[in-house]
C-alpha distance (Angstrom), angle and dihedral (degrees) to the residues before:
residue distance angle dihedral
M1 . . .
E2 3.77 . .
Q3 3.77 102.7 .
R4 3.78 104.5 154.4
S5 3.76 115.1 53.3
P6 3.78 135.4 176.2
I7 3.77 112.2 -106.0
E8 3.83 90.7 -133.1
S9 3.79 114.3 106.0
D10 3.77 134.5 -147.2
T11 3.80 100.7 -78.1
R12 3.82 90.8 -143.0
H13 3.79 88.9 66.6
P14 3.82 106.8 23.6
H15 3.78 112.8 -160.7
P16 3.81 125.2 -135.0
P17 3.80 113.9 -92.2
F18 3.77 118.4 -88.5
D19 3.78 120.7 -117.3
P20 3.84 106.3 -99.1
D21 3.81 93.9 -113.3
V22 3.79 91.0 47.5
R23 3.79 92.0 47.4
R24 3.80 92.3 52.9
A25 3.79 92.4 48.4
L26 3.79 92.4 49.5
A27 3.79 90.1 51.3
E28 3.80 96.8 44.6
R29 3.80 107.2 35.7
D30 3.78 122.8 80.8
D31 3.81 97.3 -162.5
V32 3.80 98.4 70.2
V33 3.80 111.7 115.8
T34 3.79 109.2 -140.9
G35 3.80 106.0 157.5
L36 3.80 122.6 16.4
A37 3.80 131.0 -169.7
A38 3.79 125.1 -164.2
S39 3.80 89.3 -110.0
D40 3.82 89.2 60.3
I41 3.80 95.4 59.8
P42 3.84 97.2 88.1
A43 3.81 91.6 52.8
L44 3.79 91.5 46.6
R45 3.80 90.3 53.1
A46 3.79 92.8 45.4
G47 3.79 90.5 54.6
A48 3.79 95.3 52.0
V49 3.81 114.9 113.2
A50 3.80 119.5 -157.2
P51 3.81 118.4 -142.6
S52 3.78 118.0 -108.3
R53 3.79 121.6 -105.6
E54 3.79 88.1 -112.8
A55 3.80 88.7 56.7
Y56 3.80 100.3 45.7
T57 3.81 94.0 44.5
L58 3.81 89.6 47.4
G59 3.76 90.8 -122.8
G60 3.79 94.9 -47.1
K61 3.80 98.3 -41.7
F62 3.79 87.4 120.9
D63 3.78 128.6 48.7
D64 3.78 109.6 -137.3
R65 3.76 135.8 -158.7
E66 3.77 138.6 160.3
V67 3.77 119.9 -129.4
G68 3.77 132.7 174.7
T69 3.74 138.3 -134.8
V70 3.79 134.5 176.7
S71 3.79 125.5 -106.0
A72 3.80 125.6 -143.1
D73 3.81 93.8 -86.8
G74 3.80 94.0 47.1
T75 3.81 95.9 -98.4
R76 3.79 116.3 145.4
V77 3.81 112.2 -116.3
R78 3.79 122.7 -159.1
L79 3.80 120.6 -136.6
V80 3.79 125.6 -169.0
V81 3.80 112.5 -147.5
L82 3.81 121.3 -163.1
T83 3.81 119.7 -176.0
P84 3.82 126.7 178.5
H85 3.80 108.9 -93.0
G86 3.78 115.6 -112.5
V87 3.79 94.4 1.2
S88 3.77 118.2 114.6
G89 3.78 118.9 -131.5
P90 2.87 170.2 -146.1
H91 3.79 89.8 145.7
P92 3.78 127.4 -170.7
V93 3.79 109.4 -111.8
L94 3.77 133.8 -127.6
F95 3.80 101.9 -157.7
H96 3.79 101.0 -156.1
V97 3.81 126.6 -154.3
H98 3.80 110.9 -172.2
G99 3.78 127.2 -136.3
G100 3.78 131.4 -126.8
G101 3.79 107.8 130.4
M102 3.83 90.8 -83.7
V103 3.82 88.8 -73.5
V104 3.81 107.7 73.1
G105 3.80 140.3 28.1
S106 3.78 141.5 69.2
A107 3.77 141.4 -128.4
Y108 3.80 89.7 -93.4
D109 3.80 95.1 60.1
V110 3.83 115.0 120.2
L111 3.81 91.9 -5.0
P112 3.83 91.5 129.3
E113 3.80 90.1 56.7
L114 3.79 94.9 40.0
G115 3.78 90.1 46.7
G116 3.78 92.1 61.3
L117 3.78 90.4 54.9
A118 3.81 93.8 44.3
L119 3.79 94.3 48.4
D120 3.80 92.3 55.2
L121 3.80 89.3 53.3
G122 3.80 98.3 42.2
C123 3.80 91.4 -115.4
A124 3.76 131.7 147.5
I125 3.80 121.2 -139.5
V126 3.78 128.3 -136.6
S127 3.81 112.5 -173.2
V128 3.79 121.7 -170.0
D129 3.80 123.2 -142.3
Y130 3.79 96.8 -149.0
R131 3.79 122.1 -174.2
L132 3.78 116.8 -94.5
A133 3.78 132.7 -126.0
P134 2.97 144.4 -95.4
E135 3.81 89.1 37.2
Q136 3.81 90.0 44.6
P137 3.81 110.5 26.6
Y138 3.79 128.6 -179.9
P139 2.98 129.0 -15.9
A140 3.83 95.1 26.0
P141 3.84 98.4 70.8
L142 3.80 92.2 45.2
D143 3.81 92.1 45.5
D144 3.80 89.0 53.3
V145 3.80 91.9 51.0
Y146 3.79 91.4 48.0
A147 3.81 91.3 48.7
G148 3.80 90.1 52.3
W149 3.78 91.3 52.6
E150 3.80 91.2 48.2
W151 3.82 88.9 51.8
I152 3.81 90.3 57.9
V153 3.80 91.0 53.4
R154 3.80 94.2 43.1
E155 3.80 102.8 39.6
G156 3.79 108.5 6.1
A157 3.80 96.5 99.9
A158 3.80 90.1 66.9
F159 3.81 88.1 59.4
G160 3.80 96.6 49.6
L161 3.80 94.5 -95.1
D162 3.79 126.9 136.1
P163 3.82 107.6 -134.4
A164 3.81 89.6 -168.1
R165 3.81 92.3 62.5
V166 3.79 106.9 51.5
I167 3.80 122.6 147.8
V168 3.79 114.1 -166.8
H169 3.81 107.2 -139.5
G170 3.79 121.8 -170.2
V171 3.79 132.4 172.6
S172 3.83 123.3 -155.1
A173 3.82 106.6 -46.9
G174 3.79 86.2 8.4
G175 3.79 87.9 56.5
G176 3.79 89.4 57.9
L177 3.80 91.3 48.7
A178 3.80 90.3 47.2
A179 3.80 91.8 50.9
G180 3.80 90.8 47.8
A181 3.80 91.7 49.9
V182 3.81 91.4 49.9
L183 3.81 91.4 51.0
R184 3.79 90.5 49.2
A185 3.80 92.7 47.9
R186 3.79 90.4 51.6
D187 3.80 92.6 50.2
E188 3.80 95.8 43.5
D189 3.81 96.6 40.2
G190 3.79 86.1 -117.2
P191 3.80 132.8 151.0
A192 3.79 116.1 -21.7
A193 3.79 130.1 -127.7
I194 3.78 130.4 -170.4
G195 3.79 90.2 -148.0
Q196 3.77 147.9 -5.1
M197 3.80 121.5 -138.0
L198 3.79 110.0 -160.6
V199 3.80 111.9 -172.2
Y200 3.83 110.4 -162.7
P201 3.82 89.1 -36.5
M202 3.82 126.8 -158.5
L203 3.80 100.7 -126.8
D204 3.80 112.0 150.2
H205 3.80 126.0 57.0
R206 3.81 91.9 -168.7
N207 3.82 89.0 79.3
D208 3.80 93.3 -168.1
S209 3.79 105.9 112.9
A210 3.78 123.4 126.0
S211 3.80 89.7 -103.6
A212 3.81 92.1 51.1
R213 3.79 90.1 52.6
Q214 3.80 92.5 44.5
M215 3.78 92.8 53.9
E216 3.80 98.6 47.0
G217 3.80 106.5 132.9
V218 3.79 91.9 -0.9
G219 3.79 137.6 101.0
A220 3.79 122.8 -19.2
W221 3.83 124.9 -21.2
D222 3.77 99.8 -0.9
R223 3.77 130.3 -166.1
R224 3.81 93.0 -81.4
A225 3.79 93.2 51.4
N226 3.78 88.6 47.5
A227 3.80 90.8 52.6
T228 3.80 89.3 52.2
G229 3.79 92.6 50.7
W230 3.78 93.5 47.9
A231 3.80 93.2 45.9
A232 3.80 89.5 53.2
Y233 3.80 93.7 47.7
L234 3.80 98.5 43.9
G235 3.79 94.4 43.2
A236 3.80 111.6 170.6
L237 3.81 95.8 -7.1
D238 3.78 114.4 133.1
R239 3.80 103.1 -107.9
A240 3.80 89.9 -143.0
T241 3.80 91.9 61.9
V242 3.81 104.4 36.5
P243 3.82 107.6 153.7
P244 3.81 119.0 -123.2
Y245 3.80 91.0 -121.8
A246 3.82 86.0 66.5
S247 3.82 96.2 40.2
P248 3.81 106.2 22.8
A249 3.81 94.4 -168.0
L250 3.81 86.4 72.2
A251 3.81 93.3 64.0
D252 3.80 110.6 119.9
D253 3.79 93.4 -156.8
L254 3.80 124.7 44.4
S255 3.79 96.0 171.3
G256 3.78 122.5 117.3
L257 3.80 95.9 36.1
P258 3.79 123.8 138.5
A259 3.79 121.1 -105.4
T260 3.79 106.2 -61.9
F261 3.80 133.9 -148.9
L262 3.79 114.9 -165.9
E263 3.77 128.0 179.9
V264 3.77 135.1 172.4
G265 3.80 139.9 158.7
S266 3.79 121.0 -103.1
A267 3.82 90.8 -130.3
E268 3.78 102.3 51.4
T269 3.77 140.4 93.8
F270 3.82 95.9 -110.2
R271 3.81 97.3 51.8
D272 3.79 100.2 102.3
E273 3.80 98.0 40.5
D274 3.80 91.0 49.6
V275 3.79 94.5 47.4
D276 3.79 89.6 48.3
Y277 3.80 91.9 50.2
A278 3.81 90.4 55.8
R279 3.81 91.1 45.7
R280 3.79 91.3 52.5
I281 3.81 92.3 48.7
W282 3.80 88.8 55.3
A283 3.81 90.9 45.9
A284 3.81 88.4 54.2
G285 3.80 91.2 53.1
G286 3.79 95.7 -101.6
E287 3.79 134.5 136.4
A288 3.79 118.6 -107.9
E289 3.78 136.0 158.1
L290 3.80 113.6 -155.8
H291 3.80 128.6 -166.0
V292 3.79 122.5 -175.1
W293 3.79 105.4 -171.2
P294 3.81 110.8 -145.2
G295 3.78 112.2 -119.9
G296 3.78 93.9 1.7
A297 3.79 117.5 148.4
H298 3.79 119.0 -157.2
A299 3.82 109.7 -63.2
F300 3.79 90.6 2.3
D301 3.79 91.7 159.5
A302 3.81 90.0 61.8
L303 3.80 91.7 42.7
V304 3.82 95.0 52.1
P305 3.82 105.7 12.9
D306 3.80 95.1 169.3
A307 3.80 96.9 47.8
P308 3.82 118.3 112.4
L309 3.81 89.8 -116.6
S310 3.81 91.2 57.4
R311 3.79 92.8 45.9
D312 3.79 89.8 51.9
A313 3.80 90.6 51.2
R314 3.80 93.0 50.6
E315 3.80 91.4 47.9
A316 3.80 91.1 51.7
R317 3.80 90.5 53.1
V318 3.79 91.9 50.7
R319 3.81 93.1 48.2
W320 3.80 92.1 51.7
L321 3.79 93.0 47.2
R322 3.80 91.9 48.5
R323 3.79 90.8 53.6
L324 3.78 91.7 46.4
L325 3.80 93.2 49.8
A326 3.80 96.4 42.3
P327 3.83 113.3 121.9
């Protein structure tokens, strides 16, 4: 696994400059995944560290439980439910889909960070532990996400959740799964959401945008890593007939979607596909708020959480959610 990478880019496709804090972190840290091969996936999983219960409940500010639901093929899917301690519901719900390039991660990832945001807004969190590729390629991960969302609508009220106020929240690969689930729900008249928050989402399997080429061998989650993640997720699918639920950038029609928040760094692989997704939502008459964070590498807010750029990103998320949840 190529974890340390020179900051220099391919001079044929120079990348935008990194934010100074991001640049220093990329140069100094040895845990940044730049390139990734399929053979590296076991080591990446082995190195993952789950947050403690103390951390993801914010020291008891959330009550936590695990529940289960059933995916389309009968597989049991685990959901982690966090509700504000001592506060009666029903609570609006952040339905969280974790990142990890489709190949790594769990329902507990980033819950400490997401919990801080949710607590300020009086929200509950439901996080889905979807199956990972390459062992379980499309459609299994998406089916698991969709089943988790359906569980909220069907059974959430008994757990203090408000099924009428669900915001689908996805990060990186989870953002792609979230976008795919929202497209499917629209087309199938499935579960409803008042919004989708797509944080630097992985939307386009074609992996051939200007930003993908600019970031090859550079920064965090480069074009080669992205190719590995997509190959794992798509498995044996014919690349000429990939469905838009798998690769949301392929969707012909982006009308009829809930209010959308999209953000991405200017110096990351996903920049162009994310900007284009927002543009196409507007062109279809939809509502989208787009932030392109100058100098942000992929997952910059996790890389440098205390940097001004990361604080600005978190504040933008909170402002959008407050407006969305306002009476």
